[in-house]
C-alpha positions in Angstrom: -0.1 0.0 0.0 1.2 3.5 -0.9 2.4 5.1 2.5 1.0 8.5 1.2 -2.6 7.1 0.7 -5.2 8.3 2.9 -7.8 5.8 4.3 -11.5 7.2 4.3 -14.7 5.5 5.5 -17.0 4.1 2.8 -19.8 6.7 2.0 -23.1 5.5 3.7 -25.6 3.8 1.4 -28.2 6.1 0.1 -31.4 5.4 1.9 -34.2 4.3 -0.4 -37.0 7.0 -0.8 -40.2 6.9 1.1 -42.2 5.3 -1.9 -39.7 2.5 -2.3 -40.1 1.6 1.5 -43.7 1.8 1.2 -43.7 -0.6 -1.7 -41.4 -3.1 0.2 -43.7 -2.8 3.3 -46.9 -3.7 1.3 -45.1 -6.7 -0.5 -44.1 -7.7 3.1 -47.6 -7.6 4.4 -49.0 -9.3 1.3 -46.5 -12.1 0.8 -45.1 -12.8 4.3 -47.9 -11.9 6.6 -50.8 -12.8 4.1 -53.2 -9.8 4.8 -56.4 -9.6 2.9 -56.5 -7.5 -0.4 -58.9 -5.1 1.1 -56.5 -4.5 4.1 -53.5 -4.0 1.7 -55.7 -1.6 -0.4 -56.6 0.5 2.7 -52.8 0.5 3.7 -51.7 1.5 0.4 -54.1 4.5 0.3 -53.1 5.6 3.9 -49.4 5.2 3.2 -49.6 7.1 -0.2 -51.2 10.0 1.7 -48.5 9.9 4.3 -45.7 9.9 1.5 -47.4 13.1 0.1 -47.5 14.6 3.3 -44.1 14.1 4.1 -43.1 15.2 0.6 -45.0 18.5 1.1 -43.2 19.1 4.3 -39.8 18.8 2.5 -38.9 15.3 4.1 -37.2 13.1 1.6 -36.7 10.0 3.5 -38.0 8.1 6.5 -34.6 8.8 8.2 -35.5 12.4 8.3 -38.8 12.0 9.9 -39.4 13.2 13.5 -42.1 12.1 15.8 -43.5 15.6 15.4 -44.0 14.9 11.7 -46.0 11.8 12.4 -48.1 13.7 15.0 -48.6 16.5 12.5 -49.8 13.9 10.1 -52.3 12.5 12.5 -53.7 16.2 13.1 -53.9 16.6 9.4 -55.9 13.5 8.9 -58.4 14.8 11.5 -58.6 18.2 10.2 -58.8 17.4 6.5 -57.8 19.8 3.8 -59.0 20.9 0.3 -58.3 17.5 -1.2 -59.2 15.4 1.7 -62.3 15.4 4.0 -61.6 15.1 7.7 -61.3 11.4 8.9 -63.2 10.0 11.7 -61.3 8.8 14.6 -61.6 5.2 13.5 -60.2 5.9 9.9 -57.5 8.0 11.3 -56.5 5.4 13.7 -56.3 2.9 10.8 -53.8 5.2 9.1 -51.7 5.8 12.0 -51.5 1.9 12.6 -50.3 1.8 9.0 -47.7 4.5 9.6 -46.5 2.8 12.7 -46.1 -0.5 10.8 -44.1 1.1 8.1 -41.6 2.8 10.6 -41.2 -0.5 12.5 -40.6 -2.4 9.1 -37.9 0.2 8.1 -36.2 -0.1 11.6 -36.1 -3.9 11.3 -34.8 -3.9 7.9 -32.1 -1.5 9.0 -33.2 1.4 6.8 -33.6 3.8 9.8 -32.0 4.1 13.2 -35.0 4.9 15.3 -38.7 4.3 15.3 -40.1 7.8 15.6 -43.7 6.7 15.2 -43.7 4.2 18.0 -44.8 6.8 20.6 -47.7 8.4 18.5 -50.9 6.7 19.6 -53.9 6.3 17.3 -56.8 8.4 18.3 -59.4 6.7 20.5 -62.7 6.0 18.6 -65.6 8.0 19.8 -67.6 6.3 22.6 -70.8 5.1 21.2 -73.8 5.6 23.4 -75.9 2.5 24.0 -78.9 2.3 22.0 -82.2 1.8 23.7 -85.7 1.4 22.1 -88.9 2.9 23.6 -91.1 1.1 26.0 -93.8 1.1 23.3 -91.5 -0.8 21.0 -90.6 -3.3 23.7 -94.4 -4.0 24.2 -94.9 -4.4 20.5 -91.8 -6.6 20.2 -93.1 -9.0 22.9 -96.6 -9.1 21.7 -95.2 -10.1 18.2 -93.2 -12.9 19.8 -96.3 -14.3 21.6 -98.4 -14.1 18.5 -96.9 -17.3 17.2 -99.4 -20.2 17.5 -98.6 -23.2 20.0 -95.7 -23.8 22.4 -93.1 -21.9 20.4 -95.1 -18.6 20.8 -95.3 -19.1 24.6 -91.6 -19.9 24.8 -90.7 -16.9 22.6 -92.7 -14.4 24.7 -91.3 -15.9 28.0 -87.7 -15.4 26.6 -88.1 -11.8 25.5 -90.1 -10.9 28.8 -87.0 -12.4 30.7 -84.5 -10.7 28.7 -86.0 -7.2 28.9 -87.2 -7.7 32.5 -83.9 -8.9 34.0 -81.3 -7.3 31.6 -79.8 -10.8 31.1 -77.3 -11.4 28.5 -78.4 -13.7 25.8 -75.8 -16.3 26.9 -77.1 -16.0 30.6 -80.8 -16.5 29.4 -80.3 -19.5 27.3 -78.0 -21.0 29.8 -80.7 -20.9 32.5 -81.9 -24.2 34.0 -85.6 -24.5 35.2 -84.4 -24.4 38.9 -82.5 -21.1 38.3 -85.7 -19.2 38.3 -88.1 -19.1 41.3 -91.5 -17.6 40.3 -92.6 -17.6 44.0 -89.9 -15.1 45.0 -89.7 -13.5 41.7 -86.0 -13.9 41.2 -83.7 -15.6 38.8 -80.1 -16.7 39.3 -77.8 -15.7 36.4 -74.3 -17.0 35.7 -72.3 -14.0 34.4 -68.9 -13.6 32.9 -66.2 -15.6 34.7 -68.9 -17.8 36.2 -69.9 -15.0 38.6 -73.5 -15.5 39.7 -76.0 -12.8 40.7 -79.5 -12.9 41.7 -81.8 -10.5 39.8 -85.5 -9.8 40.6 -88.0 -10.7 37.8 -91.0 -8.5 37.1 -94.7 -9.8 37.1 -94.9 -9.7 33.3 -91.8 -12.0 32.9 -93.0 -14.2 36.0 -96.3 -14.9 34.4 -94.9 -15.4 31.0 -92.4 -18.1 32.4 -95.0 -19.7 34.4 -97.4 -20.2 31.4 -94.5 -21.4 29.3 -93.4 -24.0 32.0 -97.0 -25.3 32.2 -98.5 -25.1 28.8 -95.4 -25.2 26.4 -92.0 -26.7 27.9 -93.5 -30.3 28.5 -94.6 -30.3 24.8 -91.2 -29.2 23.6 -89.5 -31.8 25.9 -91.6 -34.5 24.8 -90.4 -33.9 21.1 -86.9 -34.7 22.2 -87.9 -37.9 24.0 -90.2 -38.9 21.1 -87.5 -38.5 18.2 -84.6 -39.5 20.4 -82.5 -37.0 18.4 -81.6 -34.6 21.2 -82.2 -36.6 24.4 -81.0 -35.4 27.6 -82.1 -31.7 27.6 -81.9 -32.0 31.2 -83.1 -29.1 33.0 -82.7 -26.4 30.5 -85.3 -23.7 30.8 -85.6 -22.8 27.1 -86.0 -25.6 24.7 -85.9 -25.7 20.9 -88.5 -27.5 18.7 -86.6 -30.6 18.9 -86.7 -30.8 22.7 -82.9 -29.7 23.0 -81.6 -26.5 24.8 -82.2 -23.4 22.8 -78.9 -21.8 21.4 -77.9 -18.3 21.2 -78.3 -18.3 17.5 -81.9 -19.5 17.8 -82.6 -16.9 20.4 -81.3 -14.2 18.0 -83.5 -15.6 15.1 -86.5 -15.4 17.7 -85.8 -11.8 18.4 -85.3 -10.9 14.7 -88.5 -12.5 13.5 -90.5 -10.8 16.3 -89.1 -7.5 15.4 -90.1 -8.1 11.6 -93.6 -9.0 12.8 -93.9 -5.8 14.9 -92.7 -3.7 12.1 -89.8 -2.2 14.1 -87.4 -0.5 11.9 -84.7 0.3 14.4 -81.9 -2.4 15.1 -83.1 -4.8 17.6 -80.7 -7.3 19.4 -80.5 -9.1 22.6 -77.8 -6.5 23.8 -80.2 -3.7 22.8 -82.8 -5.1 25.0 -80.1 -5.1 27.9 -79.4 -1.5 27.1 -83.0 -0.7 27.2 -83.4 -2.4 30.5 -80.6 -0.4 32.0 -81.7 3.0 30.4 -85.3 2.7 31.3 -84.3 1.9 35.0 -82.2 5.0 35.0 -84.9 7.1 33.4 -87.2 5.9 36.1 -84.9 7.1 38.9 -82.8 3.9 39.7 -79.4 4.5 41.2 -76.5 3.6 38.9 -74.9 1.3 41.5 -78.2 -0.7 41.6 -78.2 -0.9 37.7 -74.5 -2.1 38.1 -75.5 -5.0 40.3 -78.5 -5.9 38.0 -76.2 -5.9 35.1 -73.4 -7.9 36.7 -70.9 -5.2 35.8 -67.6 -5.5 37.8 -67.2 -1.7 37.8 -69.5 1.0 38.0 -67.6 2.9 35.3 -68.9 0.3 32.8 -72.5 1.2 33.7 -72.0 5.0 33.8 -72.1 5.1 30.1 -75.9 4.6 30.6 -76.2 7.9 32.5 -75.0 9.7 29.3 -78.0 8.2 27.5 -80.4 9.8 30.2 -78.7 13.0 30.2 -79.2 13.1 26.3 -83.0 12.4 26.9 -83.3 15.1 29.6 -81.8 17.6 27.1 -84.5 16.6 24.4 -87.1 17.1 27.1 -85.8 20.3 28.3 -85.6 21.5 24.6 -89.0 20.7 23.9 -90.7 21.7 27.1 -89.0 24.9 28.5 -90.2 28.1 27.1 -86.7 29.7 27.2 -84.8 26.5 25.9 -84.9 27.4 22.2 -82.4 29.9 20.9 
C-alpha cells in the first residue's frame, strides 16, 4: 500500500425513498403476513397520503422523519384539507397503525436508526352511546313474539320478557336451568362472565310469561326430544327448541329478529339492545346507577355509567321541547 494514501470511510448507502420503502412494506404484508387484499388496499391508500404529506413538508426519506411529523400527519388526517375530508377517529386510527407499521418495518430492515412513530398513539374512537328502544316498541316486540301459535309462541314471549325484565345477556338467558328461576320469590339466578353468579328480581310480566311457558309449552317441547330421540337429555334447560334440546344463542337471535319483523320495528333490535333498554329505562325511572350495576353484573360502576350519558341526552331533549326559554 502506498504510504501516502489516505484511508477514508466508505460513504453511507443512500437510503431508499419513502415510496420504495412503502412498496417493500406492502409486499411484506401481502407475501409474508398474508393480509387480505382489502386491508392491503387500505394501507396503500393511507401510506400514499403519508408519503405525499412528508414530501410537502420537505422530508425526503424516513430517516429524516421526526415524531412531530407523524403527530402532524395525524392532526392533518383529523382536520382534512382541500383535497381530503376530515377522517373519523376510526379511519385516522387505521392510518396511524399503517404508518407505525411502516416505520417499524424500516427499523427492522435497518433502513432507519430509530422508530419515531412508536410513541404516536392512534386516536381513541368516539364512545358510542348504548342504543335503547322505547317502551312502546318493547311491548310491540313482546306481543309479536307471543303471536306465534302453539308452544313456540309461549316460549318466545317468555324469553323476551325475561331478557328485557332482567337485563340478562343472551348467553345467560339460554344457559338458564328450570331451577334457576323461582316464580314464588320472583327472582332468577344468572351465571355471568367468569362464572360469577348474581340474583336478579323478575317483574310480574316475566314471571307470568315464564309460568305459562313452563305449564303449557315446555312439556310439549321436551316430549319432542324424547319421542324423536334426536336430542335426548335436554336436562333442566329452561328454554328448549322445537326438537326438545336446549335453545342456542343463534336460535334466540332468530326469535328476536322474527319478532321485530312482525312488529314492524325499523330500528336495530338485538339481545344486547334489550339489555341496554333495560338499563336505560331503569335510570330514566330514577334507579341508582350502582343498583343498575349490580343488576347488569358489571364488575365496575364505570362500565354502567355510560348509560347515564343516555339519560342526560334524554333530559336535554325533554328540556329543549318543554322549557319556554330553551330554544335559541
